[in-house]
C-alpha positions in Angstrom: -27.5 1.0 -4.3 -24.4 2.4 -2.7 -23.9 6.2 -2.9 -20.5 7.2 -4.2 -19.4 10.3 -2.3 -17.2 12.7 -4.2 -15.6 16.1 -3.5 -18.8 17.8 -4.8 -21.1 15.6 -2.7 -22.8 17.2 0.4 -21.7 16.0 3.8 -24.7 13.9 4.9 -24.6 14.5 8.6 -23.0 16.2 11.6 -21.6 19.6 12.2 -20.8 20.2 8.5 -24.0 18.8 7.1 -24.7 20.1 3.6 -21.1 21.4 3.1 -19.4 20.0 0.0 -17.1 17.2 1.1 -14.1 19.1 -0.3 -14.9 21.9 2.2 -15.3 19.8 5.3 -12.2 20.3 7.5 -9.6 17.5 7.3 -9.4 17.3 11.1 -13.1 16.6 11.3 -13.0 13.9 8.7 -10.0 12.2 10.4 -11.7 12.5 13.8 -14.8 10.7 12.4 -12.6 8.0 10.8 -10.4 7.5 13.9 -13.5 7.2 16.2 -15.4 4.9 13.9 -18.1 7.5 13.2 -17.5 8.0 9.5 -20.5 5.9 8.4 -21.4 6.7 4.8 -18.3 8.9 4.2 -15.8 6.2 5.3 -14.9 5.3 1.7 -14.4 9.0 0.8 -12.1 9.5 3.8 -10.1 6.3 3.0 -9.7 7.3 -0.6 -8.4 10.8 0.4 -6.4 9.9 3.5 -3.0 11.0 2.1 -4.4 14.5 1.2 -6.3 14.8 4.5 -3.2 14.0 6.6 -1.1 16.3 4.5 -3.6 19.2 5.1 -3.5 18.6 8.9 0.4 18.4 9.0 1.0 21.5 6.9 -1.9 23.5 8.5 -3.2 24.2 5.0 -6.8 23.4 5.7 -8.4 25.4 3.0 -11.7 23.7 3.1 -14.3 25.8 5.1 -16.7 27.4 2.7 -20.3 26.3 2.1 
């Protein structure tokens, strides 16, 4: 069974483990994607790519709260 990761899901690994996905910094998620390290969160990143890129470009990374 494949786990569907949503904004409310907890980040399953890494520096932001246990943070809700919506609160993981866009830069970090894009880094994982660009370096083929996204693993189980790859589909989440791909589905939210436009929003993540916009957050990075505008500097409006309002994500960091656990």
